[in-house]
C-alpha positions as CSV (number, residue, x, y, z in Angstrom):
1,M,22.6,14.5,13.4
2,S,19.7,13.3,10.3
3,K,18.6,9.6,11.4
4,R,19.1,6.6,10.2
5,Y,15.8,5.3,8.2
6,L,16.7,2.1,6.7
7,L,13.9,1.4,3.5
8,I,13.8,-2.1,3.3
9,L,10.7,-2.8,1.5
10,S,8.4,-6.4,0.1
11,I,9.2,-5.9,-3.5
12,V,11.9,-7.7,-5.9
13,I,12.3,-5.0,-9.3
14,S,10.4,-5.6,-12.2
15,Q,12.3,-7.5,-14.7
16,A,13.7,-5.7,-17.1
17,S,11.7,-5.3,-20.4
18,Y,12.6,-6.4,-24.1
19,S,11.9,-2.5,-24.6
20,Q,14.2,0.3,-23.9
21,C,11.5,1.8,-21.6
22,P,12.7,1.6,-18.9
23,V,10.2,0.3,-16.1
24,I,9.4,2.0,-12.5
25,N,9.2,0.1,-9.2
26,G,8.5,2.9,-6.2
27,A,8.7,5.6,-5.1
28,L,8.8,7.4,-0.9
29,I,6.3,9.9,-1.9
30,N,6.3,11.4,1.9
31,A,9.3,11.6,2.8
32,C,10.8,12.4,5.7
33,A,12.8,15.6,6.8
34,A,15.9,16.9,9.3
35,D,13.7,20.4,10.1
36,G,10.1,18.7,9.6
37,V,9.4,20.7,6.8
38,T,12.2,19.6,3.5
39,E,10.4,16.9,2.5
40,G,10.5,16.9,-0.8
41,I,13.8,16.7,-1.0
42,N,14.0,13.5,0.3
43,E,11.5,12.3,-1.9
44,F,12.8,9.6,-4.5
45,V,11.4,7.1,-7.9
46,Y,12.8,4.1,-8.6
47,F,13.0,2.1,-12.0
48,T,15.3,-0.7,-13.8
49,T,16.7,0.3,-17.5
50,G,15.6,-1.1,-19.8
51,A,18.4,-0.4,-22.6
52,S,22.1,1.0,-22.5
53,G,23.1,4.2,-22.1
54,A,23.5,7.7,-20.7
55,V,22.1,9.0,-17.1
56,S,21.6,12.1,-19.2
57,L,19.1,10.3,-21.7
58,Y,16.4,9.8,-18.7
59,K,13.6,12.0,-17.6
60,L,10.9,11.4,-14.5
61,S,7.5,14.0,-14.4
62,Y,5.2,13.8,-12.3
63,G,1.8,15.3,-12.4
64,S,-1.8,15.4,-11.9
65,R,-2.8,14.9,-15.9
66,N,-2.0,11.1,-17.9
67,P,0.3,11.6,-19.7
68,P,2.3,14.0,-17.3
69,A,5.3,14.4,-20.1
70,T,3.0,15.9,-22.0
71,Q,0.5,17.3,-20.0
72,N,2.4,20.2,-18.0
73,P,4.0,18.3,-15.4
74,T,3.7,19.1,-11.4
75,A,7.8,18.3,-11.1
76,Y,10.2,16.0,-13.6
77,L,13.9,15.8,-12.6
78,S,16.4,15.5,-15.1
79,G,19.2,12.6,-15.6
80,A,20.3,15.6,-17.4
81,D,20.9,17.2,-13.4
82,A,22.6,15.1,-12.1
83,A,25.5,15.9,-9.9
84,A,27.5,15.5,-6.8
85,K,25.5,14.9,-3.4
86,V,25.9,18.3,-1.2
87,G,23.2,17.6,1.4
88,P,23.8,15.8,4.8
89,G,22.3,12.8,4.4
90,S,23.8,9.1,3.3
91,V,23.2,6.6,1.2
92,I,24.2,3.0,1.8
93,V,23.9,-0.7,0.6
94,Q,24.5,-4.0,2.8
95,P,27.7,-5.9,2.8
96,G,28.0,-8.3,-0.2
97,K,25.3,-5.5,-2.5
98,T,27.1,-2.7,-5.0
99,L,26.2,1.1,-5.2
100,T,26.6,2.7,-7.7
101,E,26.6,6.8,-6.8
102,V,26.3,8.6,-10.3
103,T,27.3,12.4,-10.7
104,S,27.2,13.1,-14.1
105,S,25.1,13.2,-17.0
106,S,27.3,11.2,-19.0
107,T,27.2,7.9,-16.6
108,I,26.6,4.9,-18.7
109,I,23.9,2.6,-16.7
110,P,23.7,-0.6,-17.8
111,A,20.3,-2.0,-19.3
112,G,18.0,-4.2,-16.9
113,S,20.2,-1.9,-13.7
114,S,17.7,-0.3,-11.0
115,V,18.4,3.2,-10.9
116,V,17.2,6.3,-8.0
117,F,16.5,9.4,-8.9
118,I,16.6,11.5,-5.9
119,P,17.1,15.5,-4.8
120,Y,21.5,16.0,-4.7
121,N,21.1,17.9,-0.8
122,L,18.4,15.0,0.4
123,D,19.4,15.4,4.4
124,Q,17.8,10.9,5.8
125,A,20.4,7.9,5.5
126,Y,18.7,5.6,3.7
127,D,19.5,1.9,2.8
128,L,18.7,0.8,-0.6
129,S,19.5,-2.6,-0.2
130,A,16.2,-4.2,-1.0
131,L,16.4,-1.4,-4.2
132,C,19.1,-3.7,-5.9
133,K,18.9,-5.4,-8.9
134,N,21.6,-8.2,-9.5
135,D,23.1,-6.6,-6.3
136,Q,23.5,-3.4,-7.1
137,V,21.8,-0.4,-7.8
138,Y,23.1,2.9,-9.3
139,V,21.9,6.5,-7.2
140,V,21.4,9.7,-9.0
141,Y,22.0,12.5,-7.1
142,I,20.1,15.5,-9.1
143,N,20.4,19.0,-8.7
144,I,17.0,21.1,-7.8
145,D,18.7,24.2,-6.7
146,N,20.5,25.4,-10.1
147,P,18.6,23.0,-12.4
148,T,19.3,23.0,-16.2
149,D,16.0,20.8,-17.1
150,S,14.4,20.0,-13.6
151,R,12.1,21.0,-11.4
152,W,11.3,20.2,-7.8
153,M,9.7,21.6,-5.2
154,P,11.5,21.5,-1.6
155,G,8.4,21.6,0.4
156,G,7.1,18.0,-0.6
157,T,6.3,17.4,-4.3
158,M,4.2,14.0,-5.3
159,A,1.0,14.6,-3.8
160,N,-0.4,12.2,-0.5
161,A,-4.1,12.5,0.1
162,A,-5.6,14.0,-3.7
163,A,-8.7,12.7,-4.5
164,A,-7.5,12.7,-8.1
165,E,-5.2,10.1,-9.0
166,R,-1.5,10.9,-9.6
167,Y,0.8,10.1,-12.6
168,I,4.8,9.6,-12.8
169,Q,6.4,8.4,-16.1
170,I,10.2,8.1,-17.3
171,S,10.8,9.2,-20.9
172,Y,14.3,8.1,-22.0
173,N,16.1,9.6,-25.2
174,G,13.5,10.9,-26.6
175,D,10.8,8.4,-25.8
176,D,7.7,9.3,-23.8
177,C,7.2,5.3,-22.9
178,T,3.9,6.0,-22.0
179,G,3.1,2.7,-22.1
180,N,4.9,2.5,-18.7
181,V,3.1,5.2,-16.8
182,R,2.3,4.3,-13.4
183,S,-1.0,5.7,-11.2
184,Y,-1.7,6.1,-7.4
185,E,-4.9,7.7,-5.8
186,G,-4.7,8.9,-2.1
187,A,-6.0,8.2,0.8
188,L,-4.9,4.0,0.5
189,W,-2.3,3.9,2.5
190,P,-2.6,2.0,5.7
191,N,-2.0,4.1,8.3
192,P,-2.8,4.0,11.9
193,G,-6.1,5.8,12.2
194,N,-6.1,5.6,8.1
195,T,-4.4,9.7,8.2
196,P,-3.0,10.4,4.3
197,E,-0.5,12.9,5.2
198,A,1.8,10.1,6.9
199,E,5.4,10.3,6.7
200,G,6.6,7.1,5.1
201,N,4.5,6.9,2.7
202,S,5.6,4.5,-0.9
203,L,4.7,3.5,-3.6
204,A,5.7,0.0,-4.7
205,W,4.8,-2.4,-8.2
206,D,5.5,-5.7,-8.8
207,D,6.6,-8.0,-11.4
208,Q,2.6,-8.9,-12.1
209,D,2.2,-4.7,-11.9
210,S,-0.3,-5.1,-9.0
211,L,0.7,-1.7,-6.6
212,S,1.3,-1.9,-3.3
213,Y,0.6,1.2,-0.1
214,L,3.4,1.2,2.2
215,N,4.5,3.1,5.1
216,N,7.0,2.2,7.8
217,G,6.5,5.6,9.4
218,C,9.6,7.2,10.3
219,S,11.6,5.4,12.3
220,E,14.3,2.9,12.3
221,I,12.1,-0.1,11.2
222,I,13.8,-3.1,8.6
223,V,10.4,-3.7,6.6
224,T,10.2,-8.0,6.0
225,P,12.2,-8.6,3.2
226,V,9.0,-11.1,1.5
227,K,8.5,-11.0,-2.6
228,L,4.2,-11.7,-2.4
229,V,4.1,-13.7,-5.5
230,S,0.0,-13.8,-5.3
231,F,-2.6,-12.7,-3.2
232,N,-6.3,-13.6,-3.3
233,A,-9.7,-14.3,-2.1
234,A,-11.9,-16.6,-3.4
235,K,-15.8,-17.8,-2.2
236,N,-15.6,-21.8,-1.0
237,G,-19.2,-22.7,0.6
238,N,-20.2,-20.1,3.2
239,D,-16.4,-19.4,4.1
240,V,-13.7,-17.4,1.9
241,A,-10.1,-18.9,1.6
242,V,-7.9,-17.1,1.7
243,K,-4.1,-18.2,0.1
244,W,-1.2,-16.7,-0.5
245,K,2.9,-17.8,-2.1
246,T,6.1,-15.8,-1.4
247,A,8.7,-16.1,-3.3
248,N,11.1,-15.6,-1.2
249,E,11.5,-14.4,3.0
250,L,14.1,-13.4,4.9
251,N,13.3,-13.6,9.2
252,T,9.7,-13.1,8.6
253,K,8.0,-14.5,11.4
254,E,3.9,-14.3,10.9
255,F,1.0,-13.1,7.9
256,Q,-1.9,-11.8,9.9
257,V,-5.0,-11.8,7.8
258,E,-7.2,-8.1,8.4
259,W,-10.2,-8.6,7.3
260,S,-12.3,-5.2,7.1
261,A,-15.7,-4.3,5.5
262,D,-15.6,-0.8,3.9
263,G,-11.5,-1.4,2.9
264,R,-10.2,0.8,5.7
265,N,-11.0,0.3,8.9
266,F,-9.5,-3.0,9.1
267,S,-9.2,-5.7,12.4
268,P,-7.1,-8.7,12.5
269,I,-8.7,-12.2,12.3
270,G,-5.6,-14.5,12.2
271,T,-2.3,-16.0,12.1
272,V,-0.1,-17.7,9.9
273,N,3.3,-18.5,10.9
274,A,6.0,-18.1,8.3
275,V,8.5,-20.1,6.8
276,G,11.0,-17.9,8.6
277,N,13.8,-18.6,6.2
278,S,13.2,-19.2,2.2
279,D,14.5,-19.0,-1.0
280,V,11.7,-21.6,-2.5
281,P,8.7,-20.5,-3.0
282,R,6.2,-21.6,-0.2
283,N,2.2,-21.2,0.0
284,Y,-0.3,-20.0,2.5
285,A,-3.7,-20.0,3.2
286,F,-6.6,-19.1,6.0
287,T,-9.9,-19.4,5.9
288,H,-12.6,-17.5,6.7
289,R,-15.6,-19.0,8.4
290,Q,-19.0,-16.9,8.7
291,V,-17.8,-14.6,5.9
292,A,-20.4,-11.6,6.2
293,A,-22.4,-10.8,2.9
294,G,-21.6,-7.5,1.0
295,N,-18.0,-6.7,0.1
296,N,-15.4,-8.2,2.5
297,F,-11.8,-6.8,2.8
298,Y,-8.6,-8.8,3.0
299,R,-4.8,-7.6,3.5
300,L,-2.1,-9.1,5.0
301,K,-0.1,-7.7,7.7
302,I,3.6,-9.3,7.2
303,L,5.2,-9.3,10.4
304,D,9.3,-9.5,10.6
305,A,11.8,-11.0,13.3
306,N,12.4,-8.2,15.0
307,G,8.7,-6.5,15.4
308,S,8.8,-5.0,11.9
309,F,5.6,-5.3,9.6
310,V,5.1,-4.2,5.9
311,Y,1.3,-4.4,4.5
312,S,0.0,-6.6,2.1
313,P,-2.1,-5.1,-1.5
314,I,-6.1,-5.0,-0.5
315,V,-7.9,-7.7,-2.2
316,K,-12.1,-7.3,-2.4
317,L,-14.0,-10.5,-2.7
318,N,-18.3,-9.5,-2.5
319,F,-20.5,-12.0,-0.5
320,T,-23.5,-12.7,-1.0
321,G,-24.8,-14.6,1.6
322,R,-28.7,-16.8,1.6
323,G,-29.7,-14.7,4.1
324,S,-31.4,-10.5,3.4
325,I,-31.4,-8.1,5.8
326,K,-32.9,-4.5,5.0
327,I,-32.4,-1.2,8.2
328,Y,-34.5,2.4,8.3
329,P,-34.3,5.0,8.9
330,S,-30.2,4.1,8.3
331,I,-29.2,7.3,10.0
332,T,-31.6,7.5,12.9
333,H,-31.6,9.4,16.5
334,G,-32.9,6.7,18.4
335,E,-34.8,3.9,16.8
336,L,-33.7,1.5,15.0
337,H,-36.2,-1.7,12.1
338,V,-34.2,-4.4,11.1
339,E,-36.4,-6.0,8.1
340,L,-34.3,-10.0,7.6
341,N,-35.7,-12.7,5.0
342,A,-34.0,-15.7,7.4
343,T,-33.4,-19.2,5.8
344,K,-34.7,-21.4,8.4
345,Q,-35.6,-21.1,12.7
346,E,-32.5,-20.4,14.0
347,A,-31.0,-18.3,17.2
348,T,-29.2,-15.2,15.9
349,T,-26.8,-12.7,17.6
350,V,-27.5,-9.2,16.4
351,M,-24.3,-6.7,17.4
352,V,-23.4,-3.5,17.2
353,L,-20.1,-3.2,16.4
354,D,-18.0,0.6,16.2
355,L,-16.2,0.7,13.3
356,A,-13.4,-0.5,14.9
357,G,-14.7,-4.0,15.1
358,R,-15.4,-3.2,19.0
359,L,-18.4,-5.1,20.4
360,L,-21.0,-2.6,21.6
361,S,-24.2,-4.1,22.4
362,S,-25.3,-8.1,22.3
363,R,-28.4,-9.6,21.9
364,K,-29.7,-12.7,21.1
365,M,-33.1,-14.2,19.8
366,P,-35.3,-16.5,17.6
367,V,-35.7,-15.9,14.3
368,L,-38.1,-17.3,12.4
369,A,-37.6,-19.0,8.8
370,G,-38.6,-15.7,6.2
371,Y,-39.8,-12.3,7.2
372,N,-38.8,-10.6,11.0
373,R,-39.3,-7.8,12.1
374,I,-37.3,-6.5,14.9
375,D,-37.0,-3.4,16.5
376,L,-33.7,-1.9,19.0
377,T,-33.4,1.2,20.7
378,V,-29.7,2.8,20.1
379,N,-30.5,6.5,21.5
380,N,-27.7,5.3,24.3
381,L,-24.9,5.9,21.8
382,P,-23.0,9.3,21.3
383,A,-23.8,10.1,17.3
384,G,-21.4,7.7,14.9
385,E,-21.6,5.6,12.6
386,Y,-21.6,2.6,13.3
387,I,-21.9,-1.5,11.8
388,L,-24.9,-3.8,12.5
389,K,-24.5,-7.4,12.2
390,L,-26.3,-10.3,12.6
391,V,-24.9,-14.2,13.3
392,N,-26.5,-17.2,12.9
393,N,-25.1,-20.9,11.7
394,S,-26.5,-20.1,8.2
395,D,-25.8,-16.3,7.6
396,N,-23.4,-13.8,8.9
397,I,-25.0,-10.3,7.8
398,I,-23.7,-7.1,8.0
399,T,-24.7,-3.1,8.3
400,R,-24.3,0.1,8.6
401,F,-26.3,3.1,10.4
402,V,-26.2,6.4,11.1
403,K,-26.4,7.8,14.7
404,M,-27.6,11.8,14.8
């Protein structure tokens, strides 16, 4: 018996284009499967229609070359293969919303509608309430066993950890709609340990075409239905002002602000309480004090009242500190030399951290204005990559080294 996986994504479907071309809003890239193998039958793509027409006029193409429809696509799903569902899986929406299951290629779908293309033999159960546009969603079941114009791999079609970009395209009525091709990169999902091949990986594009990499895992989780209108980070003196705006919130508990030096290993740096329930725009802000020189990455962990959560897109800010640092050798067997040009004389704390942000050692020492050399011994550290952090009242400087 399959579990019910509630997929209520934190997005709002984009407004339909005035052209006939559909707009792709998201996809479930790495699905779960009852047998742990045939995840491809549970992958799906959802989009907004740009014109009123029969479902047979739509064709989804996927591949590693752009545009995939004309560049030897890896796989494709055609509305011409719409059929009755045969798998044990199910699709539902919450009360007050309408689900239309499309089992015939001649079914007319109105312009501006939310549509899901999914194989007809799915074995998972999905709640697609958050995908409803105007409180309605059309789910098109595609025959991938005996198709006339579809090719989809039951063992998994869309790549999670590909080194190169992957492309998704939906054609309509002979128009390839190349201007609406979507692309994504592997290994960017916010999974524990940053494991790309994680079940539950999904994509969502917002109204500004900003892409979010999401993962809710394979558990009965309802992800906070928050529409994030904007999220950015900007310099403010020696600090960084992190700001975001929501269009609506439902049972939202809080926003955890997370920071990373490399865009992969994040640590929480603060929490901002959410309004909770709101159907009007809300503005939020958080100040990151004494920011590290160099690249700084930020994201939000948006938590629901029931403990479920979703991550925001990642924003990057290069922060130029007032001091400078040089470390050598960057790959060491035990001795480490740090050359620091300080803006003034003051006590400085030298810290060594692992890539998860855990403090391994700390040493406070005087630093003179101008040139300083600090000699460190790291013989006691296991082999691996580490963060060296120098903190004083003027600067927060971060660099890295490798212990052999």
